[in-house]
PDB file of the backbone (N, CA, C, O) and the ligand in Angstrom, with CONECT records:
HET     ZN  A 101       1
ATOM      1  N   MET A   1      34.755 -38.496  61.037  1.00  0.00           N
ATOM      2  CA  MET A   1      35.154 -39.511  60.014  1.00  0.00           C
ATOM      3  C   MET A   1      35.429 -38.814  58.731  1.00  0.00           C
ATOM      4  O   MET A   1      34.745 -37.879  58.314  1.00  0.00           O
ATOM      5  N   HIS A   2      36.487 -39.323  58.112  1.00  0.00           N
ATOM      6  CA  HIS A   2      36.733 -38.813  56.741  1.00  0.00           C
ATOM      7  C   HIS A   2      35.936 -39.491  55.641  1.00  0.00           C
ATOM      8  O   HIS A   2      35.489 -40.624  55.815  1.00  0.00           O
ATOM      9  N   ASP A   3      35.757 -38.847  54.560  1.00  0.00           N
ATOM     10  CA  ASP A   3      35.101 -39.487  53.494  1.00  0.00           C
ATOM     11  C   ASP A   3      35.903 -40.761  52.962  1.00  0.00           C
ATOM     12  O   ASP A   3      37.130 -40.813  53.044  1.00  0.00           O
ATOM     13  N   ALA A   4      35.201 -41.691  52.460  1.00  0.00           N
ATOM     14  CA  ALA A   4      35.890 -42.828  51.948  1.00  0.00           C
ATOM     15  C   ALA A   4      36.810 -42.401  50.808  1.00  0.00           C
ATOM     16  O   ALA A   4      36.415 -41.586  49.974  1.00  0.00           O
ATOM     17  N   ARG A   5      38.012 -42.931  50.759  1.00  0.00           N
ATOM     18  CA  ARG A   5      38.981 -42.445  49.833  1.00  0.00           C
ATOM     19  C   ARG A   5      38.724 -43.016  48.422  1.00  0.00           C
ATOM     20  O   ARG A   5      38.525 -44.217  48.239  1.00  0.00           O
ATOM     21  N   LEU A   6      38.737 -42.093  47.428  1.00  0.00           N
ATOM     22  CA  LEU A   6      38.578 -42.570  46.056  1.00  0.00           C
ATOM     23  C   LEU A   6      39.901 -42.735  45.422  1.00  0.00           C
ATOM     24  O   LEU A   6      40.854 -42.039  45.773  1.00  0.00           O
ATOM     25  N   PRO A   7      39.993 -43.667  44.466  1.00  0.00           N
ATOM     26  CA  PRO A   7      41.197 -43.748  43.625  1.00  0.00           C
ATOM     27  C   PRO A   7      41.178 -42.624  42.601  1.00  0.00           C
ATOM     28  O   PRO A   7      40.587 -42.806  41.537  1.00  0.00           O
ATOM     29  N   LEU A   8      41.796 -41.459  42.864  1.00  0.00           N
ATOM     30  CA  LEU A   8      41.763 -40.397  42.037  1.00  0.00           C
ATOM     31  C   LEU A   8      42.518 -40.562  40.673  1.00  0.00           C
ATOM     32  O   LEU A   8      43.701 -40.901  40.678  1.00  0.00           O
ATOM     33  N   PRO A   9      41.878 -40.338  39.569  1.00  0.00           N
ATOM     34  CA  PRO A   9      42.504 -40.539  38.289  1.00  0.00           C
ATOM     35  C   PRO A   9      43.828 -39.714  38.165  1.00  0.00           C
ATOM     36  O   PRO A   9      44.761 -40.129  37.479  1.00  0.00           O
ATOM     37  N   THR A  10      43.876 -38.604  38.810  1.00  0.00           N
ATOM     38  CA  THR A  10      45.118 -37.835  38.718  1.00  0.00           C
ATOM     39  C   THR A  10      46.288 -38.436  39.386  1.00  0.00           C
ATOM     40  O   THR A  10      47.415 -37.954  39.269  1.00  0.00           O
ATOM     41  N   GLN A  11      46.013 -39.539  40.120  1.00  0.00           N
ATOM     42  CA  GLN A  11      47.134 -40.324  40.767  1.00  0.00           C
ATOM     43  C   GLN A  11      47.652 -41.385  39.796  1.00  0.00           C
ATOM     44  O   GLN A  11      48.637 -42.062  40.092  1.00  0.00           O
ATOM     45  N   ARG A  12      47.007 -41.536  38.654  1.00  0.00           N
ATOM     46  CA  ARG A  12      47.376 -42.544  37.680  1.00  0.00           C
ATOM     47  C   ARG A  12      47.999 -41.856  36.459  1.00  0.00           C
ATOM     48  O   ARG A  12      47.478 -40.842  35.995  1.00  0.00           O
ATOM     49  N   PRO A  13      49.111 -42.397  35.933  1.00  0.00           N
ATOM     50  CA  PRO A  13      49.745 -41.780  34.807  1.00  0.00           C
ATOM     51  C   PRO A  13      48.897 -41.803  33.590  1.00  0.00           C
ATOM     52  O   PRO A  13      49.112 -40.982  32.698  1.00  0.00           O
ATOM     53  N   GLU A  14      47.950 -42.681  33.486  1.00  0.00           N
ATOM     54  CA  GLU A  14      47.069 -42.724  32.328  1.00  0.00           C
ATOM     55  C   GLU A  14      45.904 -41.804  32.578  1.00  0.00           C
ATOM     56  O   GLU A  14      45.124 -41.587  31.651  1.00  0.00           O
ATOM     57  N   GLY A  15      45.724 -41.251  33.744  1.00  0.00           N
ATOM     58  CA  GLY A  15      44.565 -40.396  34.066  1.00  0.00           C
ATOM     59  C   GLY A  15      43.293 -41.108  34.105  1.00  0.00           C
ATOM     60  O   GLY A  15      42.220 -40.527  33.943  1.00  0.00           O
ATOM     61  N   ILE A  16      43.408 -42.443  34.333  1.00  0.00           N
ATOM     62  CA  ILE A  16      42.192 -43.336  34.385  1.00  0.00           C
ATOM     63  C   ILE A  16      42.218 -44.026  35.717  1.00  0.00           C
ATOM     64  O   ILE A  16      43.275 -44.411  36.216  1.00  0.00           O
ATOM     65  N   ALA A  17      41.047 -44.180  36.290  1.00  0.00           N
ATOM     66  CA  ALA A  17      40.881 -44.945  37.479  1.00  0.00           C
ATOM     67  C   ALA A  17      39.559 -45.593  37.563  1.00  0.00           C
ATOM     68  O   ALA A  17      38.621 -45.216  36.861  1.00  0.00           O
ATOM     69  N   HIS A  18      39.463 -46.606  38.449  1.00  0.00           N
ATOM     70  CA  HIS A  18      38.199 -47.272  38.662  1.00  0.00           C
ATOM     71  C   HIS A  18      37.615 -46.738  39.943  1.00  0.00           C
ATOM     72  O   HIS A  18      38.265 -46.735  40.988  1.00  0.00           O
ATOM     73  N   CYS A  19      36.310 -46.260  39.848  1.00  0.00           N
ATOM     74  CA  CYS A  19      35.637 -45.711  40.992  1.00  0.00           C
ATOM     75  C   CYS A  19      35.272 -46.876  41.828  1.00  0.00           C
ATOM     76  O   CYS A  19      35.246 -48.021  41.376  1.00  0.00           O
ATOM     77  N   PHE A  20      34.970 -46.547  43.143  1.00  0.00           N
ATOM     78  CA  PHE A  20      34.612 -47.592  44.082  1.00  0.00           C
ATOM     79  C   PHE A  20      33.303 -48.316  43.596  1.00  0.00           C
ATOM     80  O   PHE A  20      33.038 -49.447  44.004  1.00  0.00           O
ATOM     81  N   CYS A  21      32.496 -47.648  42.722  1.00  0.00           N
ATOM     82  CA  CYS A  21      31.297 -48.323  42.249  1.00  0.00           C
ATOM     83  C   CYS A  21      31.626 -49.214  41.087  1.00  0.00           C
ATOM     84  O   CYS A  21      30.705 -49.858  40.585  1.00  0.00           O
ATOM     85  N   GLY A  22      32.834 -49.317  40.609  1.00  0.00           N
ATOM     86  CA  GLY A  22      33.224 -50.245  39.566  1.00  0.00           C
ATOM     87  C   GLY A  22      33.322 -49.593  38.180  1.00  0.00           C
ATOM     88  O   GLY A  22      33.767 -50.209  37.211  1.00  0.00           O
ATOM     89  N   GLN A  23      32.882 -48.300  38.119  1.00  0.00           N
ATOM     90  CA  GLN A  23      32.873 -47.639  36.838  1.00  0.00           C
ATOM     91  C   GLN A  23      34.320 -47.069  36.547  1.00  0.00           C
ATOM     92  O   GLN A  23      35.048 -46.657  37.449  1.00  0.00           O
ATOM     93  N   THR A  24      34.653 -47.080  35.294  1.00  0.00           N
ATOM     94  CA  THR A  24      35.889 -46.436  34.915  1.00  0.00           C
ATOM     95  C   THR A  24      35.688 -44.849  34.684  1.00  0.00           C
ATOM     96  O   THR A  24      34.823 -44.401  33.931  1.00  0.00           O
ATOM     97  N   ILE A  25      36.526 -44.111  35.370  1.00  0.00           N
ATOM     98  CA  ILE A  25      36.439 -42.706  35.348  1.00  0.00           C
ATOM     99  C   ILE A  25      37.824 -42.069  35.009  1.00  0.00           C
ATOM    100  O   ILE A  25      38.888 -42.639  35.251  1.00  0.00           O
ATOM    101  N   THR A  26      37.723 -40.899  34.458  1.00  0.00           N
ATOM    102  CA  THR A  26      38.870 -40.173  34.115  1.00  0.00           C
ATOM    103  C   THR A  26      38.844 -38.723  34.758  1.00  0.00           C
ATOM    104  O   THR A  26      37.855 -38.298  35.356  1.00  0.00           O
ATOM    105  N   SER A  27      39.951 -38.040  34.595  1.00  0.00           N
ATOM    106  CA  SER A  27      40.010 -36.780  35.243  1.00  0.00           C
ATOM    107  C   SER A  27      38.895 -35.833  34.744  1.00  0.00           C
ATOM    108  O   SER A  27      38.482 -34.867  35.385  1.00  0.00           O
ATOM    109  N   VAL A  28      38.440 -36.234  33.482  1.00  0.00           N
ATOM    110  CA  VAL A  28      37.366 -35.408  32.858  1.00  0.00           C
ATOM    111  C   VAL A  28      36.026 -35.710  33.452  1.00  0.00           C
ATOM    112  O   VAL A  28      35.227 -34.795  33.651  1.00  0.00           O
ATOM    113  N   THR A  29      35.746 -36.955  33.744  1.00  0.00           N
ATOM    114  CA  THR A  29      34.537 -37.354  34.239  1.00  0.00           C
ATOM    115  C   THR A  29      34.392 -37.456  35.779  1.00  0.00           C
ATOM    116  O   THR A  29      33.305 -37.596  36.339  1.00  0.00           O
ATOM    117  N   LEU A  30      35.645 -37.369  36.443  1.00  0.00           N
ATOM    118  CA  LEU A  30      35.675 -37.570  37.859  1.00  0.00           C
ATOM    119  C   LEU A  30      34.651 -36.673  38.628  1.00  0.00           C
ATOM    120  O   LEU A  30      33.842 -37.181  39.403  1.00  0.00           O
ATOM    121  N   GLY A  31      34.703 -35.371  38.404  1.00  0.00           N
ATOM    122  CA  GLY A  31      33.960 -34.422  39.147  1.00  0.00           C
ATOM    123  C   GLY A  31      32.463 -34.729  39.097  1.00  0.00           C
ATOM    124  O   GLY A  31      31.768 -34.846  40.106  1.00  0.00           O
ATOM    125  N   GLN A  32      32.033 -34.845  37.878  1.00  0.00           N
ATOM    126  CA  GLN A  32      30.581 -35.139  37.626  1.00  0.00           C
ATOM    127  C   GLN A  32      30.190 -36.472  38.242  1.00  0.00           C
ATOM    128  O   GLN A  32      29.131 -36.600  38.858  1.00  0.00           O
ATOM    129  N   HIS A  33      31.027 -37.426  38.074  1.00  0.00           N
ATOM    130  CA  HIS A  33      30.717 -38.780  38.522  1.00  0.00           C
ATOM    131  C   HIS A  33      30.704 -38.878  40.042  1.00  0.00           C
ATOM    132  O   HIS A  33      29.846 -39.536  40.631  1.00  0.00           O
ATOM    133  N   VAL A  34      31.621 -38.245  40.634  1.00  0.00           N
ATOM    134  CA  VAL A  34      31.590 -38.276  42.175  1.00  0.00           C
ATOM    135  C   VAL A  34      30.377 -37.574  42.655  1.00  0.00           C
ATOM    136  O   VAL A  34      29.803 -38.049  43.635  1.00  0.00           O
ATOM    137  N   LEU A  35      29.909 -36.492  42.087  1.00  0.00           N
ATOM    138  CA  LEU A  35      28.781 -35.801  42.535  1.00  0.00           C
ATOM    139  C   LEU A  35      27.533 -36.747  42.391  1.00  0.00           C
ATOM    140  O   LEU A  35      26.689 -36.842  43.282  1.00  0.00           O
ATOM    141  N   ALA A  36      27.480 -37.401  41.270  1.00  0.00           N
ATOM    142  CA  ALA A  36      26.366 -38.325  41.047  1.00  0.00           C
ATOM    143  C   ALA A  36      26.399 -39.528  41.991  1.00  0.00           C
ATOM    144  O   ALA A  36      25.356 -39.965  42.477  1.00  0.00           O
ATOM    145  N   ALA A  37      27.641 -40.084  42.259  1.00  0.00           N
ATOM    146  CA  ALA A  37      27.775 -41.261  43.091  1.00  0.00           C
ATOM    147  C   ALA A  37      27.401 -40.829  44.576  1.00  0.00           C
ATOM    148  O   ALA A  37      26.746 -41.575  45.304  1.00  0.00           O
ATOM    149  N   ARG A  38      27.846 -39.607  44.970  1.00  0.00           N
ATOM    150  CA  ARG A  38      27.574 -39.195  46.346  1.00  0.00           C
ATOM    151  C   ARG A  38      26.045 -38.955  46.511  1.00  0.00           C
ATOM    152  O   ARG A  38      25.475 -39.244  47.564  1.00  0.00           O
ATOM    153  N   ARG A  39      25.396 -38.419  45.442  1.00  0.00           N
ATOM    154  CA  ARG A  39      23.991 -38.335  45.535  1.00  0.00           C
ATOM    155  C   ARG A  39      23.278 -39.684  45.674  1.00  0.00           C
ATOM    156  O   ARG A  39      22.293 -39.820  46.400  1.00  0.00           O
ATOM    157  N   ALA A  40      23.815 -40.679  44.947  1.00  0.00           N
ATOM    158  CA  ALA A  40      23.306 -42.005  44.900  1.00  0.00           C
ATOM    159  C   ALA A  40      23.389 -42.662  46.229  1.00  0.00           C
ATOM    160  O   ALA A  40      22.445 -43.351  46.617  1.00  0.00           O
ATOM    161  N   ILE A  41      24.456 -42.497  46.957  1.00  0.00           N
ATOM    162  CA  ILE A  41      24.600 -43.112  48.200  1.00  0.00           C
ATOM    163  C   ILE A  41      24.213 -42.229  49.458  1.00  0.00           C
ATOM    164  O   ILE A  41      24.342 -42.592  50.627  1.00  0.00           O
ATOM    165  N   GLY A  42      23.731 -41.047  49.039  1.00  0.00           N
ATOM    166  CA  GLY A  42      23.206 -40.110  50.040  1.00  0.00           C
ATOM    167  C   GLY A  42      24.272 -39.566  51.040  1.00  0.00           C
ATOM    168  O   GLY A  42      23.996 -39.282  52.205  1.00  0.00           O
ATOM    169  N   ALA A  43      25.518 -39.444  50.487  1.00  0.00           N
ATOM    170  CA  ALA A  43      26.567 -38.916  51.341  1.00  0.00           C
ATOM    171  C   ALA A  43      26.596 -37.417  51.248  1.00  0.00           C
ATOM    172  O   ALA A  43      27.419 -36.774  51.900  1.00  0.00           O
TER     173      ALA A  43
HETATM  174 ZN    ZN A 101      31.449 -44.360  40.960  1.00  0.00          ZN2+
END
């Protein structure tokens, strides 16, 4: 199984995307946020 796909900010011209958890993330916060989110869901 592949990991659930995330709406990567880099795919948006604004560099902004909404995470699956509902939080707004940017290319700056993406890495740190994904690590925190994965820790939170135990993935
Ligand atoms: Zn999130």
